[in-house]
N, CA, C, O and CB atoms as a CASP TS submission, in Angstrom:
PFRMAT TS
TARGET T0000
AUTHOR 0000-0000-0000
METHOD Language model
MODEL 1
PARENT N/A
ATOM      1  N   MET     1     -11.001  29.715  16.998  1.00  0.00           N
ATOM      2  CA  MET     1     -10.944  30.652  15.894  1.00  0.00           C
ATOM      3  C   MET     1      -9.731  30.332  15.001  1.00  0.00           C
ATOM      4  O   MET     1      -9.831  30.334  13.774  1.00  0.00           O
ATOM      5  CB  MET     1     -10.874  32.108  16.423  1.00  0.00           C
ATOM      6  N   ILE     2      -8.605  30.062  15.636  1.00  0.00           N
ATOM      7  CA  ILE     2      -7.393  29.749  14.874  1.00  0.00           C
ATOM      8  C   ILE     2      -7.591  28.453  14.093  1.00  0.00           C
ATOM      9  O   ILE     2      -7.136  28.328  12.956  1.00  0.00           O
ATOM     10  CB  ILE     2      -6.166  29.632  15.813  1.00  0.00           C
ATOM     11  N   LEU     3      -8.264  27.503  14.704  1.00  0.00           N
ATOM     12  CA  LEU     3      -8.536  26.230  14.043  1.00  0.00           C
ATOM     13  C   LEU     3      -9.404  26.421  12.816  1.00  0.00           C
ATOM     14  O   LEU     3      -9.191  25.754  11.803  1.00  0.00           O
ATOM     15  CB  LEU     3      -9.205  25.265  15.006  1.00  0.00           C
ATOM     16  N   VAL     4     -10.374  27.312  12.882  1.00  0.00           N
ATOM     17  CA  VAL     4     -11.247  27.599  11.737  1.00  0.00           C
ATOM     18  C   VAL     4     -10.431  28.202  10.601  1.00  0.00           C
ATOM     19  O   VAL     4     -10.599  27.813   9.445  1.00  0.00           O
ATOM     20  CB  VAL     4     -12.395  28.559  12.143  1.00  0.00           C
ATOM     21  N   PHE     5      -9.550  29.147  10.919  1.00  0.00           N
ATOM     22  CA  PHE     5      -8.704  29.751   9.885  1.00  0.00           C
ATOM     23  C   PHE     5      -7.739  28.728   9.278  1.00  0.00           C
ATOM     24  O   PHE     5      -7.498  28.735   8.071  1.00  0.00           O
ATOM     25  CB  PHE     5      -7.915  30.929  10.469  1.00  0.00           C
ATOM     26  N   ALA     6      -7.198  27.861  10.114  1.00  0.00           N
ATOM     27  CA  ALA     6      -6.289  26.834   9.610  1.00  0.00           C
ATOM     28  C   ALA     6      -7.028  25.871   8.693  1.00  0.00           C
ATOM     29  O   ALA     6      -6.501  25.480   7.651  1.00  0.00           O
ATOM     30  CB  ALA     6      -5.639  26.069  10.773  1.00  0.00           C
ATOM     31  N   LEU     7      -8.241  25.486   9.069  1.00  0.00           N
ATOM     32  CA  LEU     7      -9.043  24.591   8.238  1.00  0.00           C
ATOM     33  C   LEU     7      -9.429  25.255   6.924  1.00  0.00           C
ATOM     34  O   LEU     7      -9.394  24.615   5.873  1.00  0.00           O
ATOM     35  CB  LEU     7     -10.297  24.151   8.989  1.00  0.00           C
ATOM     36  N   ALA     8      -9.794  26.518   6.973  1.00  0.00           N
ATOM     37  CA  ALA     8     -10.138  27.258   5.756  1.00  0.00           C
ATOM     38  C   ALA     8      -8.918  27.393   4.843  1.00  0.00           C
ATOM     39  O   ALA     8      -9.030  27.250   3.626  1.00  0.00           O
ATOM     40  CB  ALA     8     -10.694  28.652   6.111  1.00  0.00           C
ATOM     41  N   GLY     9      -7.776  27.663   5.425  1.00  0.00           N
ATOM     42  CA  GLY     9      -6.556  27.781   4.625  1.00  0.00           C
ATOM     43  C   GLY     9      -6.168  26.464   3.983  1.00  0.00           C
ATOM     44  O   GLY     9      -5.786  26.431   2.813  1.00  0.00           O
ATOM     45  N   ALA    10      -6.261  25.380   4.736  1.00  0.00           N
ATOM     46  CA  ALA    10      -5.928  24.063   4.186  1.00  0.00           C
ATOM     47  C   ALA    10      -6.905  23.668   3.095  1.00  0.00           C
ATOM     48  O   ALA    10      -6.509  23.091   2.082  1.00  0.00           O
ATOM     49  CB  ALA    10      -5.921  23.003   5.291  1.00  0.00           C
ATOM     50  N   SER    11      -8.178  23.973   3.293  1.00  0.00           N
ATOM     51  CA  SER    11      -9.185  23.646   2.279  1.00  0.00           C
ATOM     52  C   SER    11      -8.954  24.426   0.999  1.00  0.00           C
ATOM     53  O   SER    11      -9.049  23.874  -0.097  1.00  0.00           O
ATOM     54  CB  SER    11     -10.586  23.927   2.808  1.00  0.00           C
ATOM     55  N   SER    12      -8.652  25.709   1.135  1.00  0.00           N
ATOM     56  CA  SER    12      -8.424  26.513  -0.066  1.00  0.00           C
ATOM     57  C   SER    12      -7.147  26.070  -0.778  1.00  0.00           C
ATOM     58  O   SER    12      -7.101  26.050  -2.008  1.00  0.00           O
ATOM     59  CB  SER    12      -8.341  28.008   0.293  1.00  0.00           C
ATOM     60  N   TYR    13      -6.125  25.720  -0.025  1.00  0.00           N
ATOM     61  CA  TYR    13      -4.894  25.224  -0.640  1.00  0.00           C
ATOM     62  C   TYR    13      -5.158  23.930  -1.407  1.00  0.00           C
ATOM     63  O   TYR    13      -4.691  23.761  -2.533  1.00  0.00           O
ATOM     64  CB  TYR    13      -3.809  24.998   0.429  1.00  0.00           C
ATOM     65  N   PHE    14      -5.913  23.016  -0.786  1.00  0.00           N
ATOM     66  CA  PHE    14      -6.259  21.752  -1.431  1.00  0.00           C
ATOM     67  C   PHE    14      -7.061  21.996  -2.702  1.00  0.00           C
ATOM     68  O   PHE    14      -6.789  21.389  -3.738  1.00  0.00           O
ATOM     69  CB  PHE    14      -7.050  20.856  -0.469  1.00  0.00           C
ATOM     70  N   TYR    15      -8.052  22.887  -2.625  1.00  0.00           N
ATOM     71  CA  TYR    15      -8.886  23.191  -3.785  1.00  0.00           C
ATOM     72  C   TYR    15      -8.059  23.804  -4.911  1.00  0.00           C
ATOM     73  O   TYR    15      -8.207  23.412  -6.068  1.00  0.00           O
ATOM     74  CB  TYR    15     -10.022  24.137  -3.390  1.00  0.00           C
ATOM     75  N   LEU    16      -7.195  24.755  -4.590  1.00  0.00           N
ATOM     76  CA  LEU    16      -6.383  25.402  -5.620  1.00  0.00           C
ATOM     77  C   LEU    16      -5.385  24.437  -6.249  1.00  0.00           C
ATOM     78  O   LEU    16      -5.125  24.511  -7.450  1.00  0.00           O
ATOM     79  CB  LEU    16      -5.644  26.592  -5.033  1.00  0.00           C
ATOM     80  N   SER    17      -4.826  23.534  -5.451  1.00  0.00           N
ATOM     81  CA  SER    17      -3.887  22.571  -6.027  1.00  0.00           C
ATOM     82  C   SER    17      -4.620  21.599  -6.950  1.00  0.00           C
ATOM     83  O   SER    17      -4.075  21.211  -7.983  1.00  0.00           O
ATOM     84  CB  SER    17      -3.150  21.799  -4.913  1.00  0.00           C
ATOM     85  N   LEU    18      -5.832  21.201  -6.603  1.00  0.00           N
ATOM     86  CA  LEU    18      -6.620  20.365  -7.511  1.00  0.00           C
ATOM     87  C   LEU    18      -6.963  21.122  -8.789  1.00  0.00           C
ATOM     88  O   LEU    18      -6.877  20.579  -9.890  1.00  0.00           O
ATOM     89  CB  LEU    18      -7.906  19.886  -6.819  1.00  0.00           C
ATOM     90  N   ARG    19      -7.350  22.370  -8.627  1.00  0.00           N
ATOM     91  CA  ARG    19      -7.728  23.182  -9.791  1.00  0.00           C
ATOM     92  C   ARG    19      -6.532  23.418 -10.716  1.00  0.00           C
ATOM     93  O   ARG    19      -6.690  23.398 -11.936  1.00  0.00           O
ATOM     94  CB  ARG    19      -8.313  24.531  -9.333  1.00  0.00           C
ATOM     95  N   ASN    20      -5.354  23.639 -10.163  1.00  0.00           N
ATOM     96  CA  ASN    20      -4.164  23.859 -10.990  1.00  0.00           C
ATOM     97  C   ASN    20      -3.773  22.606 -11.766  1.00  0.00           C
ATOM     98  O   ASN    20      -3.170  22.707 -12.835  1.00  0.00           O
ATOM     99  CB  ASN    20      -2.998  24.310 -10.120  1.00  0.00           C
ATOM    100  N   ASN    21      -4.107  21.428 -11.244  1.00  0.00           N
ATOM    101  CA  ASN    21      -3.792  20.173 -11.923  1.00  0.00           C
ATOM    102  C   ASN    21      -4.964  19.629 -12.735  1.00  0.00           C
ATOM    103  O   ASN    21      -4.948  18.476 -13.168  1.00  0.00           O
ATOM    104  CB  ASN    21      -3.358  19.140 -10.912  1.00  0.00           C
ATOM    105  N   ASN    22      -5.979  20.465 -12.938  1.00  0.00           N
ATOM    106  CA  ASN    22      -7.171  20.106 -13.716  1.00  0.00           C
ATOM    107  C   ASN    22      -7.854  18.848 -13.186  1.00  0.00           C
ATOM    108  O   ASN    22      -8.236  17.969 -13.958  1.00  0.00           O
ATOM    109  CB  ASN    22      -6.798  19.905 -15.176  1.00  0.00           C
ATOM    110  N   ILE    23      -8.002  18.769 -11.883  1.00  0.00           N
ATOM    111  CA  ILE    23      -8.684  17.645 -11.239  1.00  0.00           C
ATOM    112  C   ILE    23      -9.918  18.201 -10.541  1.00  0.00           C
ATOM    113  O   ILE    23      -9.824  19.146  -9.757  1.00  0.00           O
ATOM    114  CB  ILE    23      -7.738  16.893 -10.222  1.00  0.00           C
ATOM    115  N   SER    24     -11.073  17.612 -10.829  1.00  0.00           N
ATOM    116  CA  SER    24     -12.285  18.041 -10.150  1.00  0.00           C
ATOM    117  C   SER    24     -12.504  17.198  -8.897  1.00  0.00           C
ATOM    118  O   SER    24     -11.890  16.144  -8.733  1.00  0.00           O
ATOM    119  CB  SER    24     -13.501  17.943 -11.091  1.00  0.00           C
ATOM    120  N   LEU    25     -13.372  17.666  -8.028  1.00  0.00           N
ATOM    121  CA  LEU    25     -13.640  16.932  -6.796  1.00  0.00           C
ATOM    122  C   LEU    25     -14.276  15.580  -7.077  1.00  0.00           C
ATOM    123  O   LEU    25     -14.092  14.644  -6.299  1.00  0.00           O
ATOM    124  CB  LEU    25     -14.539  17.747  -5.884  1.00  0.00           C
ATOM    125  N   SER    26     -15.023  15.455  -8.176  1.00  0.00           N
ATOM    126  CA  SER    26     -15.614  14.157  -8.512  1.00  0.00           C
ATOM    127  C   SER    26     -14.530  13.158  -8.918  1.00  0.00           C
ATOM    128  O   SER    26     -14.698  11.954  -8.727  1.00  0.00           O
ATOM    129  CB  SER    26     -16.648  14.311  -9.648  1.00  0.00           C
ATOM    130  N   ASP    27     -13.423  13.645  -9.474  1.00  0.00           N
ATOM    131  CA  ASP    27     -12.306  12.765  -9.818  1.00  0.00           C
ATOM    132  C   ASP    27     -11.618  12.216  -8.571  1.00  0.00           C
ATOM    133  O   ASP    27     -11.090  11.104  -8.589  1.00  0.00           O
ATOM    134  CB  ASP    27     -11.295  13.511 -10.683  1.00  0.00           C
ATOM    135  N   VAL    28     -11.622  12.985  -7.503  1.00  0.00           N
ATOM    136  CA  VAL    28     -10.951  12.574  -6.274  1.00  0.00           C
ATOM    137  C   VAL    28     -11.625  11.331  -5.702  1.00  0.00           C
ATOM    138  O   VAL    28     -10.940  10.427  -5.224  1.00  0.00           O
ATOM    139  CB  VAL    28     -10.960  13.720  -5.237  1.00  0.00           C
ATOM    140  N   THR    29     -12.952  11.270  -5.743  1.00  0.00           N
ATOM    141  CA  THR    29     -13.638  10.093  -5.214  1.00  0.00           C
ATOM    142  C   THR    29     -13.287   8.854  -6.036  1.00  0.00           C
ATOM    143  O   THR    29     -13.133   7.764  -5.485  1.00  0.00           O
ATOM    144  CB  THR    29     -15.165  10.314  -5.206  1.00  0.00           C
ATOM    145  N   GLY    30     -13.159   9.021  -7.356  1.00  0.00           N
ATOM    146  CA  GLY    30     -12.737   7.898  -8.196  1.00  0.00           C
ATOM    147  C   GLY    30     -11.324   7.451  -7.874  1.00  0.00           C
ATOM    148  O   GLY    30     -11.023   6.258  -7.875  1.00  0.00           O
ATOM    149  N   LEU    31     -10.459   8.416  -7.598  1.00  0.00           N
ATOM    150  CA  LEU    31      -9.081   8.082  -7.234  1.00  0.00           C
ATOM    151  C   LEU    31      -9.031   7.333  -5.908  1.00  0.00           C
ATOM    152  O   LEU    31      -8.254   6.391  -5.755  1.00  0.00           O
ATOM    153  CB  LEU    31      -8.225   9.353  -7.153  1.00  0.00           C
ATOM    154  N   LEU    32      -9.847   7.742  -4.960  1.00  0.00           N
ATOM    155  CA  LEU    32      -9.877   7.062  -3.664  1.00  0.00           C
ATOM    156  C   LEU    32     -10.376   5.626  -3.809  1.00  0.00           C
ATOM    157  O   LEU    32      -9.867   4.722  -3.146  1.00  0.00           O
ATOM    158  CB  LEU    32     -10.766   7.830  -2.678  1.00  0.00           C
ATOM    159  N   LYS    33     -11.370   5.414  -4.675  1.00  0.00           N
ATOM    160  CA  LYS    33     -11.861   4.058  -4.922  1.00  0.00           C
ATOM    161  C   LYS    33     -10.762   3.213  -5.565  1.00  0.00           C
ATOM    162  O   LYS    33     -10.588   2.046  -5.215  1.00  0.00           O
ATOM    163  CB  LYS    33     -13.121   4.086  -5.824  1.00  0.00           C
ATOM    164  N   SER    34     -10.025   3.801  -6.502  1.00  0.00           N
ATOM    165  CA  SER    34      -8.934   3.076  -7.156  1.00  0.00           C
ATOM    166  C   SER    34      -7.847   2.697  -6.168  1.00  0.00           C
ATOM    167  O   SER    34      -7.287   1.603  -6.238  1.00  0.00           O
ATOM    168  CB  SER    34      -8.340   3.911  -8.280  1.00  0.00           C
ATOM    169  N   ILE    35      -7.550   3.597  -5.252  1.00  0.00           N
ATOM    170  CA  ILE    35      -6.533   3.316  -4.243  1.00  0.00           C
ATOM    171  C   ILE    35      -6.977   2.161  -3.361  1.00  0.00           C
ATOM    172  O   ILE    35      -6.173   1.291  -3.025  1.00  0.00           O
ATOM    173  CB  ILE    35      -6.250   4.566  -3.389  1.00  0.00           C
ATOM    174  N   ASN    36      -8.255   2.144  -2.983  1.00  0.00           N
ATOM    175  CA  ASN    36      -8.761   1.044  -2.155  1.00  0.00           C
ATOM    176  C   ASN    36      -8.708  -0.278  -2.916  1.00  0.00           C
ATOM    177  O   ASN    36      -8.367  -1.308  -2.334  1.00  0.00           O
ATOM    178  CB  ASN    36     -10.204   1.334  -1.698  1.00  0.00           C
ATOM    179  N   ILE    37      -9.039  -0.265  -4.207  1.00  0.00           N
ATOM    180  CA  ILE    37      -8.982  -1.487  -5.012  1.00  0.00           C
ATOM    181  C   ILE    37      -7.547  -1.993  -5.120  1.00  0.00           C
ATOM    182  O   ILE    37      -7.293  -3.190  -4.981  1.00  0.00           O
ATOM    183  CB  ILE    37      -9.564  -1.237  -6.415  1.00  0.00           C
ATOM    184  N   LEU    38      -6.614  -1.079  -5.369  1.00  0.00           N
ATOM    185  CA  LEU    38      -5.205  -1.478  -5.464  1.00  0.00           C
ATOM    186  C   LEU    38      -4.696  -2.026  -4.137  1.00  0.00           C
ATOM    187  O   LEU    38      -3.911  -2.974  -4.116  1.00  0.00           O
ATOM    188  CB  LEU    38      -4.342  -0.291  -5.903  1.00  0.00           C
ATOM    189  N   GLY    39      -5.138  -1.435  -3.032  1.00  0.00           N
ATOM    190  CA  GLY    39      -4.739  -1.939  -1.727  1.00  0.00           C
ATOM    191  C   GLY    39      -5.229  -3.361  -1.511  1.00  0.00           C
ATOM    192  O   GLY    39      -4.520  -4.186  -0.934  1.00  0.00           O
ATOM    193  N   GLY    40      -6.443  -3.649  -1.973  1.00  0.00           N
ATOM    194  CA  GLY    40      -6.967  -5.004  -1.858  1.00  0.00           C
ATOM    195  C   GLY    40      -6.211  -5.986  -2.727  1.00  0.00           C
ATOM    196  O   GLY    40      -5.987  -7.130  -2.331  1.00  0.00           O
ATOM    197  N   ARG    41      -5.821  -5.550  -3.898  1.00  0.00           N
ATOM    198  CA  ARG    41      -5.085  -6.439  -4.805  1.00  0.00           C
ATOM    199  C   ARG    41      -3.678  -6.711  -4.315  1.00  0.00           C
ATOM    200  O   ARG    41      -3.101  -7.747  -4.646  1.00  0.00           O
ATOM    201  CB  ARG    41      -5.031  -5.843  -6.196  1.00  0.00           C
ATOM    202  N   MET    42      -3.121  -5.814  -3.542  1.00  0.00           N
ATOM    203  CA  MET    42      -1.772  -6.023  -3.021  1.00  0.00           C
ATOM    204  C   MET    42      -1.756  -7.047  -1.893  1.00  0.00           C
ATOM    205  O   MET    42      -0.692  -7.552  -1.534  1.00  0.00           O
ATOM    206  CB  MET    42      -1.186  -4.707  -2.533  1.00  0.00           C
ATOM    207  N   GLY    43      -2.913  -7.357  -1.334  1.00  0.00           N
ATOM    208  CA  GLY    43      -2.980  -8.318  -0.244  1.00  0.00           C
ATOM    209  C   GLY    43      -2.578  -9.712  -0.674  1.00  0.00           C
ATOM    210  O   GLY    43      -1.876 -10.405   0.063  1.00  0.00           O
ATOM    211  N   ALA    44      -3.009 -10.143  -1.861  1.00  0.00           N
ATOM    212  CA  ALA    44      -2.699 -11.499  -2.334  1.00  0.00           C
ATOM    213  C   ALA    44      -1.198 -11.696  -2.580  1.00  0.00           C
ATOM    214  O   ALA    44      -0.635 -12.672  -2.085  1.00  0.00           O
ATOM    215  CB  ALA    44      -3.475 -11.794  -3.622  1.00  0.00           C
ATOM    216  N   PRO    45      -0.530 -10.805  -3.325  1.00  0.00           N
ATOM    217  CA  PRO    45       0.923 -10.988  -3.500  1.00  0.00           C
ATOM    218  C   PRO    45       1.692 -10.903  -2.187  1.00  0.00           C
ATOM    219  O   PRO    45       2.690 -11.599  -1.999  1.00  0.00           O
ATOM    220  CB  PRO    45       1.463  -9.948  -4.465  1.00  0.00           C
ATOM    221  N   GLU    46       1.225 -10.048  -1.280  1.00  0.00           N
ATOM    222  CA  GLU    46       1.901  -9.931   0.011  1.00  0.00           C
ATOM    223  C   GLU    46       1.783 -11.233   0.797  1.00  0.00           C
ATOM    224  O   GLU    46       2.741 -11.665   1.437  1.00  0.00           O
ATOM    225  CB  GLU    46       1.317  -8.760   0.824  1.00  0.00           C
ATOM    226  N   ALA    47       0.614 -11.854   0.748  1.00  0.00           N
ATOM    227  CA  ALA    47       0.421 -13.135   1.437  1.00  0.00           C
ATOM    228  C   ALA    47       1.290 -14.220   0.810  1.00  0.00           C
ATOM    229  O   ALA    47       1.846 -15.059   1.520  1.00  0.00           O
ATOM    230  CB  ALA    47      -1.063 -13.554   1.397  1.00  0.00           C
ATOM    231  N   LYS    48       1.409 -14.208  -0.516  1.00  0.00           N
ATOM    232  CA  LYS    48       2.259 -15.196  -1.189  1.00  0.00           C
ATOM    233  C   LYS    48       3.721 -15.012  -0.797  1.00  0.00           C
ATOM    234  O   LYS    48       4.442 -15.992  -0.610  1.00  0.00           O
ATOM    235  CB  LYS    48       2.105 -15.090  -2.716  1.00  0.00           C
ATOM    236  N   LEU    49       4.155 -13.771  -0.673  1.00  0.00           N
ATOM    237  CA  LEU    49       5.533 -13.513  -0.256  1.00  0.00           C
ATOM    238  C   LEU    49       5.774 -13.982   1.178  1.00  0.00           C
ATOM    239  O   LEU    49       6.841 -14.512   1.487  1.00  0.00           O
ATOM    240  CB  LEU    49       5.857 -12.019  -0.382  1.00  0.00           C
ATOM    241  N   ARG    50       4.783 -13.788   2.057  1.00  0.00           N
ATOM    242  CA  ARG    50       4.922 -14.269   3.426  1.00  0.00           C
ATOM    243  C   ARG    50       5.018 -15.789   3.457  1.00  0.00           C
ATOM    244  O   ARG    50       5.829 -16.348   4.196  1.00  0.00           O
ATOM    245  CB  ARG    50       3.746 -13.796   4.282  1.00  0.00           C
ATOM    246  N   ASP    51       4.179 -16.467   2.645  1.00  0.00           N
ATOM    247  CA  ASP    51       4.234 -17.925   2.577  1.00  0.00           C
ATOM    248  C   ASP    51       5.574 -18.399   2.034  1.00  0.00           C
ATOM    249  O   ASP    51       6.139 -19.376   2.526  1.00  0.00           O
ATOM    250  CB  ASP    51       3.099 -18.461   1.709  1.00  0.00           C
ATOM    251  N   LEU    52       6.080 -17.705   1.017  1.00  0.00           N
ATOM    252  CA  LEU    52       7.373 -18.059   0.437  1.00  0.00           C
ATOM    253  C   LEU    52       8.478 -17.923   1.472  1.00  0.00           C
ATOM    254  O   LEU    52       9.354 -18.782   1.567  1.00  0.00           O
ATOM    255  CB  LEU    52       7.679 -17.181  -0.784  1.00  0.00           C
ATOM    256  N   ALA    53       8.440 -16.850   2.244  1.00  0.00           N
ATOM    257  CA  ALA    53       9.463 -16.639   3.273  1.00  0.00           C
ATOM    258  C   ALA    53       9.382 -17.722   4.338  1.00  0.00           C
ATOM    259  O   ALA    53      10.411 -18.214   4.801  1.00  0.00           O
ATOM    260  CB  ALA    53       9.307 -15.250   3.916  1.00  0.00           C
ATOM    261  N   ALA    54       8.170 -18.096   4.731  1.00  0.00           N
ATOM    262  CA  ALA    54       8.017 -19.149   5.743  1.00  0.00           C
ATOM    263  C   ALA    54       8.483 -20.488   5.192  1.00  0.00           C
ATOM    264  O   ALA    54       9.148 -21.244   5.900  1.00  0.00           O
ATOM    265  CB  ALA    54       6.551 -19.248   6.210  1.00  0.00           C
ATOM    266  N   ASN    55       8.154 -20.792   3.962  1.00  0.00           N
ATOM    267  CA  ASN    55       8.561 -22.052   3.354  1.00  0.00           C
ATOM    268  C   ASN    55      10.053 -22.068   3.028  1.00  0.00           C
ATOM    269  O   ASN    55      10.670 -23.132   2.979  1.00  0.00           O
ATOM    270  CB  ASN    55       7.751 -22.306   2.093  1.00  0.00           C
ATOM    271  N   TRP    56      10.622 -20.907   2.809  1.00  0.00           N
ATOM    272  CA  TRP    56      12.045 -20.822   2.481  1.00  0.00           C
ATOM    273  C   TRP    56      12.883 -21.354   3.639  1.00  0.00           C
ATOM    274  O   TRP    56      13.844 -22.093   3.420  1.00  0.00           O
ATOM    275  CB  TRP    56      12.444 -19.365   2.152  1.00  0.00           C
ATOM    276  N   ASP    57      12.534 -20.991   4.848  1.00  0.00           N
ATOM    277  CA  ASP    57      13.271 -21.473   6.022  1.00  0.00           C
ATOM    278  C   ASP    57      13.143 -22.987   6.152  1.00  0.00           C
ATOM    279  O   ASP    57      14.122 -23.674   6.448  1.00  0.00           O
ATOM    280  CB  ASP    57      12.759 -20.786   7.305  1.00  0.00           C
ATOM    281  N   ALA    58      11.937 -23.506   5.931  1.00  0.00           N
ATOM    282  CA  ALA    58      11.725 -24.948   6.022  1.00  0.00           C
ATOM    283  C   ALA    58      12.520 -25.675   4.949  1.00  0.00           C
ATOM    284  O   ALA    58      13.102 -26.726   5.213  1.00  0.00           O
ATOM    285  CB  ALA    58      10.235 -25.283   5.898  1.00  0.00           C
ATOM    286  N   THR    59      12.549 -25.127   3.745  1.00  0.00           N
ATOM    287  CA  THR    59      13.298 -25.748   2.650  1.00  0.00           C
ATOM    288  C   THR    59      14.797 -25.706   2.932  1.00  0.00           C
ATOM    289  O   THR    59      15.504 -26.682   2.679  1.00  0.00           O
ATOM    290  CB  THR    59      12.989 -25.043   1.315  1.00  0.00           C
ATOM    291  N   ALA    60      15.279 -24.596   3.448  1.00  0.00           N
ATOM    292  CA  ALA    60      16.705 -24.485   3.774  1.00  0.00           C
ATOM    293  C   ALA    60      17.086 -25.482   4.864  1.00  0.00           C
ATOM    294  O   ALA    60      18.149 -26.099   4.799  1.00  0.00           O
ATOM    295  CB  ALA    60      17.050 -23.050   4.223  1.00  0.00           C
ATOM    296  N   ASN    61      16.222 -25.640   5.866  1.00  0.00           N
ATOM    297  CA  ASN    61      16.494 -26.616   6.929  1.00  0.00           C
ATOM    298  C   ASN    61      16.495 -28.041   6.380  1.00  0.00           C
ATOM    299  O   ASN    61      17.328 -28.862   6.763  1.00  0.00           O
ATOM    300  CB  ASN    61      15.453 -26.487   8.055  1.00  0.00           C
ATOM    301  N   HIS    62      15.576 -28.320   5.502  1.00  0.00           N
ATOM    302  CA  HIS    62      15.499 -29.653   4.904  1.00  0.00           C
ATOM    303  C   HIS    62      16.747 -29.955   4.073  1.00  0.00           C
ATOM    304  O   HIS    62      17.294 -31.055   4.150  1.00  0.00           O
ATOM    305  CB  HIS    62      14.240 -29.775   4.032  1.00  0.00           C
ATOM    306  N   LEU    63      17.192 -28.990   3.286  1.00  0.00           N
ATOM    307  CA  LEU    63      18.404 -29.179   2.489  1.00  0.00           C
ATOM    308  C   LEU    63      19.630 -29.347   3.375  1.00  0.00           C
ATOM    309  O   LEU    63      20.510 -30.153   3.074  1.00  0.00           O
ATOM    310  CB  LEU    63      18.605 -27.999   1.540  1.00  0.00           C
ATOM    311  N   ALA    64      19.692 -28.596   4.457  1.00  0.00           N
ATOM    312  CA  ALA    64      20.822 -28.735   5.383  1.00  0.00           C
ATOM    313  C   ALA    64      20.830 -30.121   6.017  1.00  0.00           C
ATOM    314  O   ALA    64      21.888 -30.720   6.205  1.00  0.00           O
ATOM    315  CB  ALA    64      20.764 -27.651   6.478  1.00  0.00           C
ATOM    316  N   GLU    65      19.644 -30.623   6.344  1.00  0.00           N
ATOM    317  CA  GLU    65      19.553 -31.974   6.920  1.00  0.00           C
ATOM    318  C   GLU    65      19.974 -33.025   5.911  1.00  0.00           C
ATOM    319  O   GLU    65      20.673 -33.976   6.262  1.00  0.00           O
ATOM    320  CB  GLU    65      18.126 -32.261   7.404  1.00  0.00           C
ATOM    321  N   LEU    66      19.559 -32.867   4.668  1.00  0.00           N
ATOM    322  CA  LEU    66      19.978 -33.807   3.625  1.00  0.00           C
ATOM    323  C   LEU    66      21.485 -33.776   3.417  1.00  0.00           C
ATOM    324  O   LEU    66      22.114 -34.810   3.193  1.00  0.00           O
ATOM    325  CB  LEU    66      19.268 -33.493   2.312  1.00  0.00           C
ATOM    326  N   HIS    67      22.054 -32.581   3.492  1.00  0.00           N
ATOM    327  CA  HIS    67      23.507 -32.439   3.325  1.00  0.00           C
ATOM    328  C   HIS    67      24.234 -33.131   4.477  1.00  0.00           C
ATOM    329  O   HIS    67      25.251 -33.786   4.253  1.00  0.00           O
ATOM    330  CB  HIS    67      23.911 -30.939   3.253  1.00  0.00           C
ATOM    331  N   ARG    68      23.732 -32.998   5.704  1.00  0.00           N
ATOM    332  CA  ARG    68      24.336 -33.646   6.862  1.00  0.00           C
ATOM    333  C   ARG    68      24.237 -35.161   6.750  1.00  0.00           C
ATOM    334  O   ARG    68      25.163 -35.875   7.136  1.00  0.00           O
ATOM    335  CB  ARG    68      23.668 -33.167   8.151  1.00  0.00           C
ATOM    336  N   MET    69      23.119 -35.656   6.224  1.00  0.00           N
ATOM    337  CA  MET    69      22.931 -37.088   6.083  1.00  0.00           C
ATOM    338  C   MET    69      23.891 -37.673   5.033  1.00  0.00           C
ATOM    339  O   MET    69      24.343 -38.812   5.148  1.00  0.00           O
ATOM    340  CB  MET    69      21.476 -37.392   5.705  1.00  0.00           C
ATOM    341  N   ARG    70      24.181 -36.877   4.032  1.00  0.00           N
ATOM    342  CA  ARG    70      25.063 -37.307   2.934  1.00  0.00           C
ATOM    343  C   ARG    70      26.515 -37.337   3.402  1.00  0.00           C
ATOM    344  O   ARG    70      27.299 -38.188   2.980  1.00  0.00           O
ATOM    345  CB  ARG    70      24.916 -36.366   1.710  1.00  0.00           C
ATOM    346  N   ALA    71      26.857 -36.409   4.266  1.00  0.00           N
ATOM    347  CA  ALA    71      28.264 -36.271   4.698  1.00  0.00           C
ATOM    348  C   ALA    71      28.661 -37.295   5.704  1.00  0.00           C
ATOM    349  O   ALA    71      29.805 -37.304   6.156  1.00  0.00           O
ATOM    350  CB  ALA    71      28.511 -34.914   5.269  1.00  0.00           C
TER
END
């Protein structure tokens, strides 16, 4: 019973906050789709940053080796 009241209260709070910000429920589905698209687009830059970090260590080691060979 308490769970039902808590769910009803949370639902009404969510609905009223959407209504106060002039957002309809159909807009929420569009926002969720946009969030998923943005999450997918963030995957490519994140992968490039991981590759850069991995290559950075290799480049630093290579430069250190060249410096040792020169000295």
